[in-house]
ZAVEXKOL-361232 format. One record per atom (N, C-alpha, C, O): residue number from 0; atom name; y, z, x. Coordinates in steps of 0.02 Angstrom, whole numbers. Example, Ala and Ser with C-alpha at 12.3 -4.5 7.8 and 13.67 -1.06 7.14 Angstrom:
BEGIN
<site num="0" atome="N" y="-284" z="390" x="660"/>
<site num="0" atome="CA" y="-225" z="390" x="615"/>
<site num="0" atome="C" y="-165" z="390" x="660"/>
<site num="0" atome="O" y="-166" z="423" x="712"/>
<site num="1" atome="N" y="-112" z="354" x="642"/>
<site num="1" atome="CA" y="-53" z="357" x="684"/>
<site num="1" atome="C" y="2" z="394" x="645"/>
<site num="1" atome="O" y="57" z="402" x="670"/>
END
This chain:
BEGIN
<site num="0" atome="N" y="-7652" z="5772" x="3695"/>
<site num="0" atome="CA" y="-7688" z="5833" x="3711"/>
<site num="0" atome="C" y="-7693" z="5875" x="3648"/>
<site num="0" atome="O" y="-7644" z="5883" x="3611"/>
<site num="1" atome="N" y="-7753" z="5902" x="3635"/>
<site num="1" atome="CA" y="-7764" z="5942" x="3576"/>
<site num="1" atome="C" y="-7734" z="6012" x="3585"/>
<site num="1" atome="O" y="-7735" z="6040" x="3640"/>
<site num="2" atome="N" y="-7710" z="6039" x="3531"/>
<site num="2" atome="CA" y="-7679" z="6105" x="3531"/>
<site num="2" atome="C" y="-7734" z="6159" x="3535"/>
<site num="2" atome="O" y="-7784" z="6155" x="3500"/>
<site num="3" atome="N" y="-7723" z="6210" x="3577"/>
<site num="3" atome="CA" y="-7770" z="6266" x="3582"/>
<site num="3" atome="C" y="-7757" z="6314" x="3525"/>
<site num="3" atome="O" y="-7701" z="6335" x="3513"/>
<site num="4" atome="N" y="-7811" z="6331" x="3489"/>
<site num="4" atome="CA" y="-7806" z="6377" x="3433"/>
<site num="4" atome="C" y="-7846" z="6439" x="3450"/>
<site num="4" atome="O" y="-7907" z="6436" x="3454"/>
<site num="5" atome="N" y="-7813" z="6496" x="3460"/>
<site num="5" atome="CA" y="-7849" z="6557" x="3477"/>
<site num="5" atome="C" y="-7894" z="6579" x="3419"/>
<site num="5" atome="O" y="-7875" z="6574" x="3361"/>
<site num="6" atome="N" y="-7953" z="6603" x="3436"/>
<site num="6" atome="CA" y="-8000" z="6626" x="3384"/>
<site num="6" atome="C" y="-7982" z="6696" x="3362"/>
<site num="6" atome="O" y="-7965" z="6739" x="3402"/>
<site num="7" atome="N" y="-7985" z="6706" x="3297"/>
<site num="7" atome="CA" y="-7971" z="6771" x="3266"/>
<site num="7" atome="C" y="-8031" z="6792" x="3224"/>
<site num="7" atome="O" y="-8076" z="6753" x="3212"/>
<site num="8" atome="N" y="-8030" z="6854" x="3202"/>
<site num="8" atome="CA" y="-8084" z="6879" x="3160"/>
<site num="8" atome="C" y="-8088" z="6836" x="3097"/>
<site num="8" atome="O" y="-8038" z="6821" x="3065"/>
<site num="9" atome="N" y="-8149" z="6816" x="3080"/>
<site num="9" atome="CA" y="-8160" z="6774" x="3021"/>
<site num="9" atome="C" y="-8160" z="6700" x="3035"/>
<site num="9" atome="O" y="-8173" z="6660" x="2990"/>
<site num="10" atome="N" y="-8146" z="6680" x="3097"/>
<site num="10" atome="CA" y="-8145" z="6609" x="3115"/>
<site num="10" atome="C" y="-8215" z="6581" x="3129"/>
<site num="10" atome="O" y="-8225" z="6521" x="3125"/>
<site num="11" atome="N" y="-8263" z="6624" x="3144"/>
<site num="11" atome="CA" y="-8330" z="6601" x="3160"/>
<site num="11" atome="C" y="-8380" z="6657" x="3152"/>
<site num="11" atome="O" y="-8361" z="6716" x="3147"/>
<site num="12" atome="N" y="-8444" z="6639" x="3151"/>
<site num="12" atome="CA" y="-8499" z="6686" x="3154"/>
<site num="12" atome="C" y="-8554" z="6654" x="3194"/>
<site num="12" atome="O" y="-8552" z="6594" x="3207"/>
<site num="13" atome="N" y="-8604" z="6692" x="3213"/>
<site num="13" atome="CA" y="-8660" z="6665" x="3251"/>
<site num="13" atome="C" y="-8719" z="6653" x="3204"/>
<site num="13" atome="O" y="-8737" z="6696" x="3164"/>
<site num="14" atome="N" y="-8749" z="6594" x="3210"/>
<site num="14" atome="CA" y="-8808" z="6577" x="3170"/>
<site num="14" atome="C" y="-8868" z="6616" x="3196"/>
<site num="14" atome="O" y="-8864" z="6647" x="3249"/>
<site num="15" atome="N" y="-8923" z="6614" x="3160"/>
<site num="15" atome="CA" y="-8984" z="6647" x="3182"/>
<site num="15" atome="C" y="-9008" z="6620" x="3249"/>
<site num="15" atome="O" y="-9040" z="6656" x="3288"/>
<site num="16" atome="N" y="-8991" z="6557" x="3263"/>
<site num="16" atome="CA" y="-9011" z="6526" x="3326"/>
<site num="16" atome="C" y="-8963" z="6543" x="3383"/>
<site num="16" atome="O" y="-8977" z="6525" x="3441"/>
<site num="17" atome="N" y="-8908" z="6576" x="3367"/>
<site num="17" atome="CA" y="-8860" z="6596" x="3418"/>
<site num="17" atome="C" y="-8802" z="6548" x="3428"/>
<site num="17" atome="O" y="-8763" z="6555" x="3475"/>
<site num="18" atome="N" y="-8795" z="6499" x="3383"/>
<site num="18" atome="CA" y="-8740" z="6452" x="3388"/>
<site num="18" atome="C" y="-8678" z="6479" x="3354"/>
<site num="18" atome="O" y="-8683" z="6516" x="3304"/>
<site num="19" atome="N" y="-8620" z="6462" x="3379"/>
<site num="19" atome="CA" y="-8557" z="6482" x="3348"/>
<site num="19" atome="C" y="-8544" z="6433" x="3291"/>
<site num="19" atome="O" y="-8543" z="6373" x="3300"/>
<site num="20" atome="N" y="-8533" z="6460" x="3231"/>
<site num="20" atome="CA" y="-8521" z="6420" x="3171"/>
<site num="20" atome="C" y="-8451" z="6434" x="3147"/>
<site num="20" atome="O" y="-8435" z="6491" x="3128"/>
<site num="21" atome="N" y="-8408" z="6383" x="3147"/>
<site num="21" atome="CA" y="-8340" z="6392" x="3125"/>
<site num="21" atome="C" y="-8335" z="6395" x="3049"/>
<site num="21" atome="O" y="-8371" z="6359" x="3015"/>
<site num="22" atome="N" y="-8292" z="6437" x="3024"/>
<site num="22" atome="CA" y="-8283" z="6447" x="2952"/>
<site num="22" atome="C" y="-8229" z="6400" x="2924"/>
<site num="22" atome="O" y="-8192" z="6368" x="2962"/>
<site num="23" atome="N" y="-8225" z="6399" x="2858"/>
<site num="23" atome="CA" y="-8173" z="6360" x="2824"/>
<site num="23" atome="C" y="-8104" z="6383" x="2848"/>
<site num="23" atome="O" y="-8059" z="6342" x="2858"/>
<site num="24" atome="N" y="-8096" z="6448" x="2858"/>
<site num="24" atome="CA" y="-8033" z="6477" x="2882"/>
<site num="24" atome="C" y="-8011" z="6444" x="2947"/>
<site num="24" atome="O" y="-7953" z="6425" x="2954"/>
<site num="25" atome="N" y="-8057" z="6437" x="2995"/>
<site num="25" atome="CA" y="-8041" z="6406" x="3059"/>
<site num="25" atome="C" y="-8023" z="6332" x="3051"/>
<site num="25" atome="O" y="-7974" z="6309" x="3079"/>
<site num="26" atome="N" y="-8063" z="6297" x="3012"/>
<site num="26" atome="CA" y="-8051" z="6225" x="3003"/>
<site num="26" atome="C" y="-7982" z="6212" x="2972"/>
<site num="26" atome="O" y="-7947" z="6166" x="2992"/>
<site num="27" atome="N" y="-7963" z="6252" x="2924"/>
<site num="27" atome="CA" y="-7898" z="6244" x="2892"/>
<site num="27" atome="C" y="-7842" z="6259" x="2942"/>
<site num="27" atome="O" y="-7790" z="6226" x="2941"/>
<site num="28" atome="N" y="-7852" z="6309" x="2985"/>
<site num="28" atome="CA" y="-7802" z="6325" x="3036"/>
<site num="28" atome="C" y="-7795" z="6266" x="3085"/>
<site num="28" atome="O" y="-7740" z="6250" x="3107"/>
<site num="29" atome="N" y="-7852" z="6235" x="3102"/>
<site num="29" atome="CA" y="-7851" z="6179" x="3149"/>
<site num="29" atome="C" y="-7813" z="6120" x="3118"/>
<site num="29" atome="O" y="-7775" z="6085" x="3152"/>
<site num="30" atome="N" y="-7824" z="6109" x="3053"/>
<site num="30" atome="CA" y="-7783" z="6061" x="3017"/>
<site num="30" atome="C" y="-7809" z="5989" x="3013"/>
<site num="30" atome="O" y="-7774" z="5946" x="2985"/>
<site num="31" atome="N" y="-7866" z="5975" x="3041"/>
<site num="31" atome="CA" y="-7893" z="5907" x="3036"/>
<site num="31" atome="C" y="-7969" z="5908" x="3039"/>
<site num="31" atome="O" y="-7999" z="5958" x="3060"/>
<site num="32" atome="N" y="-8000" z="5855" x="3017"/>
<site num="32" atome="CA" y="-8073" z="5848" x="3017"/>
<site num="32" atome="C" y="-8095" z="5815" x="3082"/>
<site num="32" atome="O" y="-8068" z="5764" x="3102"/>
<site num="33" atome="N" y="-8145" z="5845" x="3114"/>
<site num="33" atome="CA" y="-8170" z="5817" x="3177"/>
<site num="33" atome="C" y="-8228" z="5767" x="3165"/>
<site num="33" atome="O" y="-8252" z="5736" x="3212"/>
<site num="34" atome="N" y="-8248" z="5760" x="3102"/>
<site num="34" atome="CA" y="-8301" z="5714" x="3082"/>
<site num="34" atome="C" y="-8368" z="5727" x="3117"/>
<site num="34" atome="O" y="-8404" z="5681" x="3135"/>
<site num="35" atome="N" y="-8383" z="5792" x="3126"/>
<site num="35" atome="CA" y="-8446" z="5812" x="3157"/>
<site num="35" atome="C" y="-8496" z="5838" x="3105"/>
<site num="35" atome="O" y="-8552" z="5857" x="3123"/>
<site num="36" atome="N" y="-8477" z="5839" x="3042"/>
<site num="36" atome="CA" y="-8522" z="5864" x="2990"/>
<site num="36" atome="C" y="-8527" z="5940" x="2990"/>
<site num="36" atome="O" y="-8581" z="5967" x="2979"/>
<site num="37" atome="N" y="-8472" z="5973" x="3003"/>
<site num="37" atome="CA" y="-8472" z="6046" x="3007"/>
<site num="37" atome="C" y="-8495" z="6077" x="2941"/>
<site num="37" atome="O" y="-8480" z="6052" x="2887"/>
<site num="38" atome="N" y="-8533" z="6131" x="2946"/>
<site num="38" atome="CA" y="-8562" z="6165" x="2888"/>
<site num="38" atome="C" y="-8509" z="6187" x="2838"/>
<site num="38" atome="O" y="-8521" z="6183" x="2777"/>
<site num="39" atome="N" y="-8451" z="6209" x="2860"/>
<site num="39" atome="CA" y="-8399" z="6236" x="2816"/>
<site num="39" atome="C" y="-8337" z="6192" x="2814"/>
<site num="39" atome="O" y="-8281" z="6217" x="2807"/>
<site num="40" atome="N" y="-8346" z="6127" x="2819"/>
<site num="40" atome="CA" y="-8289" z="6081" x="2821"/>
<site num="40" atome="C" y="-8252" z="6081" x="2754"/>
<site num="40" atome="O" y="-8282" z="6064" x="2702"/>
<site num="41" atome="N" y="-8188" z="6100" x="2754"/>
<site num="41" atome="CA" y="-8149" z="6099" x="2692"/>
<site num="41" atome="C" y="-8120" z="6030" x="2675"/>
<site num="41" atome="O" y="-8088" z="6022" x="2624"/>
<site num="42" atome="N" y="-8131" z="5982" x="2720"/>
<site num="42" atome="CA" y="-8103" z="5915" x="2711"/>
<site num="42" atome="C" y="-8151" z="5867" x="2676"/>
<site num="42" atome="O" y="-8133" z="5810" x="2662"/>
<site num="43" atome="N" y="-8212" z="5890" x="2663"/>
<site num="43" atome="CA" y="-8259" z="5850" x="2624"/>
<site num="43" atome="C" y="-8291" z="5793" x="2663"/>
<site num="43" atome="O" y="-8311" z="5743" x="2632"/>
<site num="44" atome="N" y="-8296" z="5799" x="2728"/>
<site num="44" atome="CA" y="-8326" z="5745" x="2767"/>
<site num="44" atome="C" y="-8401" z="5740" x="2753"/>
<site num="44" atome="O" y="-8436" z="5790" x="2750"/>
<site num="45" atome="N" y="-8426" z="5679" x="2744"/>
<site num="45" atome="CA" y="-8496" z="5666" x="2731"/>
<site num="45" atome="C" y="-8522" z="5621" x="2787"/>
<site num="45" atome="O" y="-8501" z="5564" x="2794"/>
<site num="46" atome="N" y="-8569" z="5647" x="2828"/>
<site num="46" atome="CA" y="-8595" z="5609" x="2884"/>
<site num="46" atome="C" y="-8634" z="5547" x="2861"/>
<site num="46" atome="O" y="-8634" z="5496" x="2896"/>
<site num="47" atome="N" y="-8666" z="5551" x="2803"/>
<site num="47" atome="CA" y="-8706" z="5494" x="2780"/>
<site num="47" atome="C" y="-8663" z="5435" x="2762"/>
<site num="47" atome="O" y="-8682" z="5377" x="2774"/>
<site num="48" atome="N" y="-8604" z="5447" x="2734"/>
<site num="48" atome="CA" y="-8560" z="5391" x="2713"/>
<site num="48" atome="C" y="-8503" z="5381" x="2763"/>
<site num="48" atome="O" y="-8466" z="5332" x="2758"/>
<site num="49" atome="N" y="-8496" z="5427" x="2811"/>
<site num="49" atome="CA" y="-8442" z="5425" x="2861"/>
<site num="49" atome="C" y="-8374" z="5423" x="2827"/>
<site num="49" atome="O" y="-8329" z="5387" x="2848"/>
<site num="50" atome="N" y="-8367" z="5463" x="2773"/>
<site num="50" atome="CA" y="-8304" z="5463" x="2735"/>
<site num="50" atome="C" y="-8286" z="5535" x="2716"/>
<site num="50" atome="O" y="-8328" z="5579" x="2715"/>
<site num="51" atome="N" y="-8221" z="5545" x="2703"/>
<site num="51" atome="CA" y="-8197" z="5609" x="2680"/>
<site num="51" atome="C" y="-8181" z="5605" x="2606"/>
<site num="51" atome="O" y="-8164" z="5553" x="2579"/>
<site num="52" atome="N" y="-8188" z="5662" x="2573"/>
<site num="52" atome="CA" y="-8171" z="5668" x="2502"/>
<site num="52" atome="C" y="-8095" z="5666" x="2497"/>
<site num="52" atome="O" y="-8061" z="5701" x="2535"/>
<site num="53" atome="N" y="-8069" z="5629" x="2453"/>
<site num="53" atome="CA" y="-7996" z="5625" x="2443"/>
<site num="53" atome="C" y="-7978" z="5664" x="2380"/>
<site num="53" atome="O" y="-8007" z="5654" x="2327"/>
<site num="54" atome="N" y="-7929" z="5709" x="2387"/>
<site num="54" atome="CA" y="-7908" z="5751" x="2331"/>
<site num="54" atome="C" y="-7855" z="5716" x="2289"/>
<site num="54" atome="O" y="-7831" z="5744" x="2240"/>
END
């Protein structure tokens, strides 16, 4: 079961289309990449290659 992470100020914003967009801050708090190609992914996931950037 995935851990529930409460949303805080700075965790997301709404796009012009009205979608909730999670920020780098939220992704780092969550602690893993969901491999959905998130706009602010700090893990370097690339949907085209289906791979993450390794530091």
